[in-house]
C-alpha positions as CSV (number, residue, x, y, z in Angstrom):
1,M,-14.6,18.3,-19.6
2,R,-14.4,14.6,-20.7
3,K,-15.0,12.3,-18.2
4,L,-12.5,9.7,-17.9
5,V,-13.7,6.1,-17.0
6,A,-11.2,3.6,-15.8
7,R,-11.1,0.7,-18.3
8,R,-9.8,-1.8,-15.6
9,A,-12.6,-0.8,-13.4
10,A,-13.3,-4.6,-13.0
11,V,-10.4,-4.8,-10.7
12,R,-11.7,-4.8,-7.3
13,A,-8.5,-2.9,-5.9
14,A,-8.5,-4.1,-2.4
15,R,-11.8,-2.5,-1.0
16,I,-10.6,-3.2,2.6
17,G,-12.7,-3.0,5.5
18,C,-10.6,-2.5,8.7
19,A,-13.2,-2.5,11.3
20,A,-12.5,-1.6,15.1
21,T,-11.4,-4.9,15.9
22,V,-8.4,-4.4,13.2
23,F,-7.7,-1.0,14.2
24,L,-7.0,-1.7,17.8
25,A,-5.4,-4.7,17.5
26,P,-1.4,-4.9,17.2
27,L,-0.4,-6.9,14.0
28,L,2.3,-8.8,12.9
29,A,5.9,-7.4,12.3
30,T,7.1,-9.1,9.0
31,T,10.5,-9.9,7.9
32,P,11.6,-7.1,4.9
33,A,12.2,-8.2,1.4
34,S,15.1,-6.0,1.5
35,A,16.8,-3.5,3.8
36,D,18.6,-0.2,3.9
37,P,22.2,-0.8,5.2
38,A,21.5,2.2,8.0
39,T,18.4,3.7,9.2
40,P,17.7,6.9,6.8
41,S,17.9,10.3,8.6
42,Q,14.9,12.3,7.7
43,L,14.0,15.9,7.1
44,T,13.6,18.1,10.0
45,A,10.0,19.6,10.9
46,E,10.4,22.9,9.7
47,N,11.5,21.4,6.2
48,L,8.0,19.6,5.9
49,P,5.5,21.2,3.5
50,A,3.0,23.3,5.4
51,E,0.1,21.3,3.7
52,L,1.6,18.1,5.0
53,A,2.1,19.8,8.4
54,Q,-1.6,21.0,8.3
55,A,-2.6,17.3,7.3
56,I,-0.5,15.6,10.5
57,S,-2.1,17.9,12.8
58,R,-5.4,17.3,11.2
59,D,-5.4,13.6,10.9
60,L,-3.0,12.3,13.2
61,K,-3.2,15.1,16.1
62,M,0.3,15.5,16.1
63,T,3.0,17.9,15.5
64,P,5.1,17.5,12.9
65,A,8.2,16.8,15.3
66,E,6.1,14.2,16.9
67,Y,5.2,12.5,13.6
68,L,8.9,12.3,12.3
69,E,9.9,10.9,15.8
70,R,7.2,8.1,16.1
71,S,8.0,7.5,12.3
72,A,11.9,6.7,13.4
73,L,10.8,4.9,16.4
74,A,8.8,2.7,14.3
75,Q,11.8,2.0,12.1
76,Q,13.9,1.0,14.9
77,L,11.2,-1.2,16.3
78,S,11.1,-3.2,13.1
79,T,14.7,-3.6,13.2
80,Y,14.8,-4.7,16.6
81,A,11.6,-7.3,15.9
82,N,13.2,-8.8,12.8
83,D,16.3,-9.7,14.6
84,F,14.3,-11.0,17.6
85,R,12.2,-13.0,15.3
86,S,15.1,-14.5,13.5
87,E,16.9,-15.5,16.7
88,R,13.7,-16.7,18.7
89,P,10.9,-17.6,16.0
90,D,8.8,-19.8,18.3
91,A,8.6,-17.1,21.0
92,F,8.2,-13.8,18.7
93,A,4.2,-13.2,18.6
94,G,4.4,-9.3,16.9
95,A,5.4,-5.9,17.3
96,W,3.9,-2.7,17.1
97,I,3.6,1.0,18.4
98,G,1.1,1.4,21.0
99,T,-1.6,4.3,21.1
100,D,0.6,6.1,23.8
101,G,3.4,6.0,21.1
102,R,5.9,3.5,23.0
103,P,7.0,0.3,21.2
104,V,5.6,-3.2,22.1
105,V,6.8,-6.6,21.4
106,A,4.5,-9.6,22.1
107,V,5.8,-12.7,22.9
108,T,4.9,-16.4,23.7
109,S,7.2,-17.3,26.8
110,L,8.1,-15.4,30.2
111,D,12.0,-15.9,29.2
112,A,11.4,-14.1,25.9
113,A,9.6,-11.5,27.8
114,R,12.3,-10.8,30.1
115,I,14.9,-10.3,27.3
116,A,12.7,-8.0,25.2
117,S,12.0,-6.1,28.4
118,G,15.7,-6.0,29.4
119,D,16.3,-4.3,25.9
120,G,13.7,-1.6,26.9
121,Y,10.8,-2.5,25.4
122,Q,7.1,-3.0,26.7
123,T,6.0,-6.6,26.2
124,R,2.6,-8.6,26.0
125,L,2.2,-12.3,26.4
126,A,0.5,-14.0,23.6
127,P,-0.7,-17.7,23.3
128,V,0.3,-18.1,19.4
129,S,3.5,-17.2,17.6
130,A,3.6,-15.0,14.5
131,D,4.8,-18.3,12.6
132,N,1.8,-20.2,13.4
133,L,-0.5,-17.2,12.5
134,E,0.8,-16.9,9.3
135,N,0.5,-20.6,8.6
136,S,-3.1,-20.3,9.6
137,L,-3.2,-17.3,7.1
138,M,-2.0,-19.4,4.4
139,Q,-4.2,-22.4,4.7
140,L,-7.3,-19.8,4.7
141,N,-6.0,-18.2,1.4
142,Q,-5.2,-21.6,-0.2
143,W,-9.0,-22.4,0.7
144,I,-10.2,-18.9,-0.4
145,T,-8.5,-19.7,-4.1
146,T,-10.7,-22.9,-4.4
147,L,-14.2,-21.1,-4.1
148,P,-16.3,-20.3,-7.0
149,R,-15.7,-16.6,-8.0
150,E,-19.3,-15.7,-6.7
151,L,-18.4,-16.5,-3.2
152,S,-14.6,-15.7,-3.1
153,N,-15.9,-11.9,-4.3
154,A,-17.5,-11.7,-1.0
155,I,-14.3,-11.7,0.8
156,N,-12.7,-8.3,0.9
157,S,-9.7,-9.1,2.9
158,V,-7.9,-11.5,5.6
159,A,-5.7,-10.0,8.3
160,I,-3.6,-11.2,11.6
161,D,-5.1,-10.1,14.8
162,V,-2.1,-11.0,17.1
163,L,-3.5,-9.2,20.0
164,N,-6.7,-11.6,19.7
165,S,-4.9,-14.8,18.6
166,Q,-6.9,-14.9,15.2
167,L,-7.4,-14.0,11.7
168,V,-10.2,-11.3,10.8
169,L,-12.0,-12.1,7.8
170,S,-13.8,-9.4,6.1
171,V,-16.7,-10.5,4.1
172,A,-19.5,-8.4,2.3
173,N,-22.9,-8.2,3.9
174,T,-24.7,-10.2,1.1
175,P,-26.3,-13.3,0.5
176,A,-22.9,-14.8,-0.9
177,G,-21.1,-13.9,2.1
178,H,-23.5,-15.5,4.3
179,V,-23.4,-18.4,2.8
180,L,-19.6,-19.1,3.1
181,N,-18.5,-22.2,4.9
182,L,-15.5,-21.5,6.7
183,P,-12.9,-24.3,7.1
184,T,-12.9,-26.1,10.3
185,L,-9.2,-27.0,10.2
186,I,-8.5,-23.2,11.0
187,A,-9.2,-22.0,14.3
188,N,-9.9,-18.8,15.8
189,I,-11.2,-16.9,12.4
190,K,-13.3,-13.8,13.4
191,V,-15.8,-12.7,10.5
192,I,-16.7,-8.7,10.0
193,L,-19.6,-8.3,7.7
194,L,-19.2,-5.2,5.6
195,P,-21.6,-3.4,3.1
196,G,-21.8,-5.0,-0.3
197,S,-18.7,-4.2,-2.4
198,G,-17.0,-5.8,-5.1
199,G,-18.4,-3.8,-8.0
200,P,-16.6,-1.5,-10.2
201,V,-14.6,1.3,-9.1
202,E,-14.2,4.5,-10.8
203,R,-11.1,6.1,-11.3
204,R,-11.4,9.8,-11.6
205,P,-8.6,12.1,-12.7
206,M,-6.7,14.0,-10.4
207,A,-4.5,17.3,-11.4
208,G,-0.9,17.1,-10.9
209,D,-0.1,13.5,-9.9
210,T,-2.3,11.8,-12.2
211,Y,-1.5,9.7,-15.2
212,I,-3.6,8.2,-17.8
213,S,-3.0,5.2,-20.2
214,A,-4.7,3.1,-22.5
215,P,-4.0,-0.4,-24.6
216,G,-3.0,1.6,-27.7
217,S,-3.0,5.1,-28.8
218,L,-5.3,7.8,-27.5
219,R,-6.1,8.7,-30.8
220,D,-7.8,5.3,-31.5
221,A,-11.7,6.3,-32.4
222,A,-12.7,3.1,-31.2
223,L,-11.0,3.9,-27.7
224,K,-14.4,3.9,-25.3
225,S,-12.1,4.9,-22.1
226,V,-8.7,5.3,-20.3
227,D,-7.0,4.1,-17.4
228,V,-6.5,6.9,-14.4
229,C,-3.7,6.3,-11.6
230,S,-1.2,8.2,-9.9
231,F,2.5,8.1,-10.5
232,G,4.4,7.0,-7.5
233,F,8.3,7.0,-6.6
234,N,11.0,8.5,-8.7
235,S,13.6,5.4,-9.4
236,V,16.8,4.9,-11.1
237,D,18.3,1.5,-12.1
238,A,22.1,0.7,-12.5
239,S,22.4,1.6,-16.1
240,G,20.8,5.3,-15.4
241,N,17.3,4.5,-16.8
242,A,14.8,6.8,-15.3
243,L,11.8,5.0,-13.8
244,N,8.9,5.8,-11.7
245,I,7.2,2.9,-9.7
246,S,2.9,2.8,-9.6
247,A,0.4,0.0,-9.3
248,G,0.5,-3.1,-11.6
249,H,-3.3,-3.1,-12.0
250,C,-2.8,0.4,-13.7
251,D,-1.2,-1.1,-16.7
252,P,-4.1,-1.6,-19.2
253,N,-2.0,-4.3,-20.9
254,L,-1.6,-6.4,-18.0
255,G,-1.3,-10.1,-18.5
256,T,-0.5,-9.7,-22.1
257,T,2.7,-10.8,-24.3
258,D,3.7,-7.2,-24.8
259,Q,2.9,-5.4,-21.2
260,Q,4.2,-2.0,-22.6
261,A,1.6,1.0,-23.0
262,G,2.0,4.4,-23.1
263,V,1.6,6.7,-20.0
264,Y,0.3,10.4,-20.5
265,L,-0.1,13.5,-18.7
266,P,-3.7,14.2,-19.3
267,D,-5.0,17.1,-21.0
268,V,-8.5,17.1,-19.9
269,K,-9.5,19.6,-22.8
270,D,-7.8,17.5,-25.4
271,I,-7.2,13.8,-24.3
272,P,-6.0,12.5,-27.6
273,N,-3.3,15.3,-27.6
274,S,-2.1,14.6,-24.0
275,P,1.7,14.4,-23.9
276,E,3.1,10.9,-23.4
277,V,5.7,10.7,-20.7
278,G,6.8,7.2,-20.5
279,S,5.3,3.7,-21.1
280,F,4.9,0.6,-18.9
281,V,7.9,-2.1,-19.0
282,R,6.7,-4.4,-16.3
283,A,3.6,-5.0,-14.5
284,Q,3.1,-7.3,-11.5
285,L,-0.1,-8.1,-9.7
286,G,-0.2,-11.2,-7.7
287,G,2.4,-13.9,-8.5
288,Q,4.7,-15.6,-6.0
289,N,5.1,-12.5,-3.7
290,A,1.5,-11.4,-4.2
291,L,2.7,-7.7,-5.0
292,D,0.8,-4.8,-7.1
293,Y,3.2,-2.6,-9.0
294,S,4.3,-1.5,-12.1
295,V,7.6,0.0,-13.7
296,I,7.2,3.1,-15.9
297,K,10.4,3.6,-17.8
298,L,9.9,7.8,-18.1
299,N,11.1,9.6,-21.4
300,D,13.1,12.7,-21.8
301,R,10.2,14.9,-21.3
302,A,9.2,13.4,-17.9
303,V,12.8,13.9,-16.8
304,S,13.0,17.4,-17.9
305,A,9.8,18.2,-16.2
306,G,11.2,17.0,-13.0
307,M,10.6,13.2,-12.5
308,D,14.5,12.6,-11.9
309,Q,14.2,14.2,-8.6
310,P,13.6,12.5,-5.1
311,S,9.9,14.0,-4.5
312,V,6.4,13.4,-4.3
313,R,3.4,15.9,-5.0
314,G,1.0,16.9,-2.6
315,S,-1.5,19.7,-2.6
316,N,-1.2,23.1,-4.3
317,G,1.8,21.7,-5.8
318,T,3.9,21.4,-2.8
319,T,6.5,18.6,-2.8
320,L,8.0,16.6,0.1
321,T,11.6,15.3,-0.6
322,I,12.0,11.6,-0.1
323,T,15.1,10.8,2.2
324,G,15.0,7.0,2.3
325,T,12.8,3.7,2.4
326,A,11.0,2.1,5.6
327,E,9.0,-0.8,6.5
328,P,5.5,-0.9,7.5
329,V,5.1,-1.2,11.4
330,T,1.7,-1.4,12.9
331,G,1.2,1.8,14.8
332,A,3.5,3.9,12.7
333,P,2.2,7.1,11.3
334,V,1.5,7.6,7.5
335,C,1.0,10.3,5.1
336,K,-0.1,9.6,1.0
337,S,0.3,12.5,-1.3
338,G,-2.3,13.7,-3.8
339,Q,-3.8,16.4,-5.6
340,S,-7.5,16.0,-5.0
341,S,-7.5,14.3,-1.5
342,T,-4.2,16.6,-0.9
343,F,-2.1,15.3,2.0
344,T,-3.8,12.7,4.2
345,C,-2.6,10.9,7.0
346,G,-3.3,7.8,9.3
347,F,-1.6,5.2,10.9
348,V,-0.6,1.5,9.9
349,V,-3.5,-0.4,11.4
350,A,-2.3,-3.8,9.7
351,D,1.4,-4.5,8.8
352,R,-0.1,-7.8,6.6
353,V,-3.2,-7.7,4.8
354,E,-4.1,-10.0,2.0
355,T,-6.8,-9.7,-0.4
356,Q,-8.3,-11.2,-3.7
357,L,-8.4,-8.9,-6.5
358,Y,-10.0,-9.8,-10.1
359,T,-8.5,-8.8,-13.1
360,A,-10.8,-7.3,-16.2
361,A,-10.7,-10.7,-17.5
362,G,-12.2,-12.2,-14.5
363,E,-8.8,-13.8,-13.1
364,S,-8.5,-13.8,-9.4
365,K,-5.1,-12.4,-7.6
366,T,-3.9,-12.6,-4.3
367,V,-2.3,-9.4,-2.9
368,R,-0.4,-8.9,-0.1
369,G,0.3,-5.4,1.7
370,F,-0.3,-3.3,4.8
371,A,-3.5,-1.6,5.6
372,S,-3.4,2.3,7.0
373,S,-6.4,4.4,8.0
374,A,-5.4,7.4,5.4
375,C,-8.1,8.4,3.2
376,T,-7.4,7.6,-0.2
377,L,-10.0,8.3,-3.2
378,G,-10.3,7.2,-6.7
379,G,-7.7,7.6,-9.1
380,D,-4.8,7.4,-6.4
381,S,-3.7,4.0,-7.4
382,G,0.0,3.8,-7.7
383,G,0.3,6.9,-5.7
384,A,3.2,7.4,-3.0
385,I,2.7,6.7,1.1
386,V,5.3,7.9,3.2
387,T,6.1,7.7,7.0
388,G,7.9,10.5,8.2
389,T,10.1,11.7,4.9
390,L,10.8,7.8,4.2
391,A,9.2,6.1,1.2
392,L,6.7,3.4,2.6
393,G,4.8,1.8,0.0
394,I,2.3,2.7,-3.0
395,T,-1.4,2.5,-2.8
396,S,-2.8,-0.3,-4.4
397,G,-6.7,0.2,-3.2
398,S,-9.1,1.7,-0.9
399,N,-12.6,1.4,0.6
400,A,-13.1,5.1,0.0
401,A,-12.4,4.9,-3.8
402,D,-16.1,5.8,-4.9
403,A,-16.2,8.8,-2.3
404,P,-16.2,12.4,-4.4
405,N,-14.0,13.6,-1.2
406,C,-12.3,12.3,2.3
407,N,-15.2,14.5,4.5
408,E,-18.0,12.5,3.0
409,A,-15.7,9.2,3.1
410,N,-15.0,9.6,6.8
411,M,-18.5,10.1,7.4
412,A,-20.0,7.4,5.3
413,L,-17.3,4.8,6.9
414,A,-17.2,5.8,10.2
415,Q,-19.6,3.1,11.5
416,Y,-17.5,0.4,9.6
417,G,-13.9,1.6,11.4
418,G,-13.3,4.6,9.2
419,T,-11.2,4.8,5.9
420,A,-8.7,2.3,4.8
421,T,-6.1,2.1,2.2
422,L,-4.0,-1.0,1.1
423,G,-0.4,-0.4,0.4
424,I,2.3,-2.5,-1.1
425,P,5.7,-2.2,0.7
426,I,8.2,-0.4,-1.2
427,R,11.2,-2.5,-0.2
428,A,9.4,-5.9,-1.1
429,I,8.8,-4.3,-4.6
430,L,12.2,-3.1,-5.2
431,A,13.5,-6.6,-4.3
432,D,11.1,-7.9,-6.8
433,I,12.1,-5.8,-9.5
434,D,15.6,-6.3,-9.2
435,A,15.3,-10.1,-8.5
436,S,13.3,-10.3,-11.9
437,S,15.4,-8.2,-14.1
438,G,17.5,-10.7,-15.3
439,G,20.5,-8.0,-15.4
440,G,18.3,-5.6,-17.4
441,L,16.2,-2.7,-17.3
442,G,15.4,-2.6,-13.5
443,S,18.7,-4.2,-12.4
444,G,20.1,-2.7,-9.6
445,V,16.9,-0.1,-9.1
446,A,17.0,2.4,-6.1
447,L,14.4,4.9,-5.0
448,R,15.7,8.7,-5.9
449,T,16.4,10.1,-2.2
450,K,18.0,13.2,-1.2
451,Q,21.1,11.0,-0.1
452,N,21.6,9.4,-3.8
453,T,21.2,12.6,-5.5
454,G,23.3,15.1,-3.4
């Protein structure tokens, strides 16, 4: 079997290290880029794939019904928190689902606490508003972009810890990490030292939900390697184009004038003859909205194979039907699909994380998303992340990318807070695709869901 090597391995795909402080800290509730007109309904517990039910029990210690209930509760909290914040920006300090499953709203005044409490929510007083913490985060990221690469490469991620009113800076435990001179204008920065990171990430092929791509033809004799990533959510635009949303750093022609590159289902016994199922038509890494996503236009072969359906693939060929979209909420349960790592589940541990990624050309890009404790292995980039049966985001990176399996990843990373995955919110992606379409391909894009496919 030919080994597939990721050509863009130099992309440091958010090897985030959410240590215990971040896991325990309830973080920021962010304003959605776009919202569904109403909270979509979900499948019932008995309609979940058996493998997903097993993963929920194994990873979350919940029943499928409890998983769906807490997922729905998190979306209700998201809607309430966004309205509360828009009306009282100086008083809102965050929202999350507690470990006991109860929703909590953090505020900066007793008057605001009485309002949230009267609406049925637990409250927590905090000294700093969400807006002020976000301003500090922006200042810190501006400072990071001015650093030489050998220093900025030592910074894994930055997260907002609302409970302790501080920013959490994850820094590699290397000589470069030790010499960082943090800016004094930003108060309350906590630094977490993690094992050295920033090196190449091997993207191993996965069965079923894996695709491969290359800058040119797979038959090019000079081709030394290919990219290995995972399909995300099936989508369709207003013109009826069949699309799939994956990770932006998976496009081997990212940053070139013509970003199009073929997307293939891997034939591991004969890579040059792998069947083509589409091509990249748009890829975004960083930029104004700090997103990491790509748009793959699927061909007739892919559509006839079933990629016009509202489903994501898990273990043993099972599928989960997608019923709508959701916002990341700290404490919400999540699961990701994958063939090699099967369904794995966890919780949203930070609903706003920013990290610097480096392209193969050495260019630094800021990417913003959410962090979860679900185990994600190499080759999962671009894959689907769900909460309940709602699409939550796509996988951008992981601190377990080099692990052979999740059992070894969990043991190796336990002392550093466990496995962590960076996800890119799906609603923010959809909004950006539509806004940048110019009325052409991608205009009016929507995920394929049970509701819109009948």
